[in-house]
C-alpha positions in Angstrom: -41.4 -52.0 -7.7 -38.9 -51.0 -10.4 -39.1 -47.3 -9.3 -38.5 -48.3 -5.7 -35.6 -50.5 -6.7 -34.2 -47.5 -8.7 -34.6 -45.1 -5.7 -33.0 -47.6 -3.3 -30.0 -48.1 -5.4 -29.3 -44.6 -6.7 -26.3 -44.2 -4.5 -24.9 -47.7 -5.0 -21.8 -47.6 -7.2 -22.1 -50.1 -10.1 -25.9 -50.5 -9.8 -27.5 -50.5 -13.3 -30.7 -51.1 -15.1 -30.6 -52.6 -18.6 -33.7 -52.7 -20.8 -33.5 -55.4 -23.5 -35.7 -56.0 -26.6 -36.1 -59.0 -28.8 -35.9 -58.6 -32.6 -39.3 -59.4 -34.3 -40.1 -61.7 -31.4 -43.7 -62.4 -32.2 -42.7 -63.5 -35.7 -40.0 -65.9 -34.6 -42.0 -67.8 -31.9 -41.8 -71.5 -32.6 -45.5 -72.7 -32.8 -44.6 -76.4 -32.1 -42.8 -75.5 -28.9 -45.5 -73.0 -27.9 -48.1 -75.9 -28.4 -46.1 -78.0 -26.0 -45.9 -75.2 -23.4 -49.6 -74.4 -23.6 -50.4 -78.2 -23.2 -48.1 -78.4 -20.2 -48.8 -75.1 -18.4 -52.4 -74.2 -19.3 -54.1 -77.2 -20.8 -57.5 -75.5 -20.4 -56.5 -73.1 -23.2 -55.2 -75.8 -25.5 -58.4 -76.0 -27.6 -58.4 -72.2 -28.1 -54.7 -72.3 -29.0 -55.3 -75.1 -31.6 -58.3 -73.3 -33.1 -56.1 -70.3 -33.9 -52.8 -72.0 -34.7 -53.8 -75.3 -36.3 -53.3 -74.0 -39.8 -50.7 -71.6 -41.2 -51.7 -67.9 -41.0 -52.3 -66.3 -44.3 -51.0 -62.8 -45.0 -51.8 -60.9 -48.1 -49.2 -58.6 -49.7 -49.4 -56.4 -52.8 -46.4 -56.5 -55.1 -45.1 -53.5 -57.2 -47.6 -54.5 -60.0 -50.5 -54.3 -57.6 -51.0 -58.1 -57.7 -52.2 -59.6 -54.4 -50.1 -62.5 -53.1 -51.1 -64.8 -50.3 -48.3 -66.0 -48.1 -48.9 -68.9 -45.6 -46.9 -68.4 -42.4 -46.4 -71.4 -40.2 -44.5 -69.8 -37.3 -44.9 -66.9 -35.1 -47.7 -65.5 -33.0 -51.0 -64.7 -34.7 -51.3 -60.9 -34.3 -54.8 -59.5 -33.6 -55.9 -62.6 -31.7 -57.0 -61.6 -28.1 -54.9 -64.5 -26.6 -51.8 -63.8 -28.6 -50.1 -61.5 -26.0 -50.7 -64.1 -23.4 -49.4 -66.9 -25.5 -46.3 -65.0 -26.3 -45.7 -64.0 -22.7 -46.1 -67.7 -21.7 -43.7 -68.8 -24.4 -41.0 -66.3 -23.7 -41.3 -66.6 -19.9 -41.0 -70.4 -20.2 -38.0 -70.4 -22.6 -36.2 -67.8 -20.4 -36.8 -69.8 -17.2 -39.0 -67.2 -15.6 -41.9 -69.5 -14.7 -39.9 -71.5 -12.2 -40.3 -70.8 -8.5 -36.6 -70.3 -8.3 -34.4 -69.1 -11.1 -30.7 -68.9 -11.6 -30.8 -65.2 -12.4 -28.6 -63.0 -10.2 -30.4 -59.7 -10.6 -34.0 -58.6 -10.6 -35.8 -59.4 -13.9 -39.0 -57.7 -15.0 -40.6 -58.8 -18.2 -43.4 -57.5 -20.4 -44.1 -59.2 -23.7 -40.9 -58.8 -25.7 -39.2 -56.3 -23.3 -37.0 -57.3 -20.4 -35.5 -55.1 -17.7 -32.6 -56.3 -15.6 -31.7 -54.4 -12.4 -28.7 -55.0 -10.1 -25.0 -54.7 -9.9 -23.6 -54.4 -13.5 -21.6 -57.6 -13.2 -24.8 -59.6 -12.3 -26.7 -57.9 -15.1 -24.0 -58.8 -17.6 -24.0 -62.4 -16.4 -27.8 -62.6 -16.7 -27.7 -61.1 -20.2 -25.5 -64.1 -21.3 -28.1 -66.5 -19.8 -31.0 -64.7 -21.5 -29.2 -64.6 -24.9 -28.4 -68.3 -24.8 -31.9 -69.3 -23.7 -33.6 -67.0 -26.2 -31.5 -68.1 -29.1 -32.2 -71.7 -28.4 -35.9 -70.8 -28.9 -35.4 -68.8 -32.0 -35.5 -65.4 -30.3 -32.7 -62.8 -30.7 -31.9 -59.8 -28.7 -31.8 -56.5 -30.6 -28.9 -54.6 -29.0 -29.7 -51.3 -30.9 -33.0 -51.1 -28.9 -31.3 -51.9 -25.6 -31.0 -49.1 -23.0 -28.4 -49.0 -20.2 -29.2 -46.7 -17.2 -26.9 -45.9 -14.3 -27.7 -43.4 -11.5 -23.9 -42.7 -11.2 -21.2 -42.9 -13.7 -19.2 -46.0 -13.0 -16.6 -47.1 -15.6 -16.4 -50.7 -14.5 -20.1 -51.1 -14.9 -20.0 -49.6 -18.4 -17.2 -52.1 -19.3 -19.3 -55.0 -17.9 -22.3 -54.2 -20.0 -20.1 -53.4 -23.1 -18.6 -56.9 -22.8 -22.0 -58.6 -23.4 -23.7 -56.0 -25.6 -21.1 -53.9 -27.3 -23.5 -52.4 -29.9 -25.9 -51.3 -27.3 -23.6 -49.0 -25.4 -23.4 -45.5 -26.9 -23.6 -42.2 -25.2 -27.0 -40.4 -25.6 -28.8 -37.5 -23.9 -28.2 -36.9 -20.2 -31.3 -36.9 -18.1 -29.7 -37.0 -14.6 -28.6 -40.6 -15.1 -26.1 -42.1 -17.4 -28.2 -43.3 -20.3 -26.6 -45.4 -23.0 -28.2 -46.9 -26.1 -29.9 -45.5 -29.1 -32.9 -43.3 -29.2 
């Protein structure tokens, strides 16, 4: 679908694709809010969720003197659990408003775990970035502009300015691959 969208819009001035990434998203997931979402959206998995998330997760680290220290972590997704990717996807889709039959996003939104791709006219993409930033931050998730990628089939200064207005740190010139690609590599 994304490739078809890209091909269909290659000649449209101002069309852009923006890939966003959340900073340490699994670690900043609010377990209390996730519990509410699981109970509301998939109550059949509530027992499995509670089994894995009822107690703080213990992580072991070794300090510079080779002493093992246990750290209890009471937030975030438990990594290594087979349901963790699903729980994170459910959490992030819910907090971003992507589970509703109708959304207030102006462009096409594709999401996979902590990555989001927005496609459409640059002004719509920029407006949707503002919505995503506000919703994500209210749930403890923060965009990582340095990992964002901005793609344009044709150079269009107004589109570049629209994206720079919402993610100034993400827009830097990089290698040319037939499209204008901005971001860091």
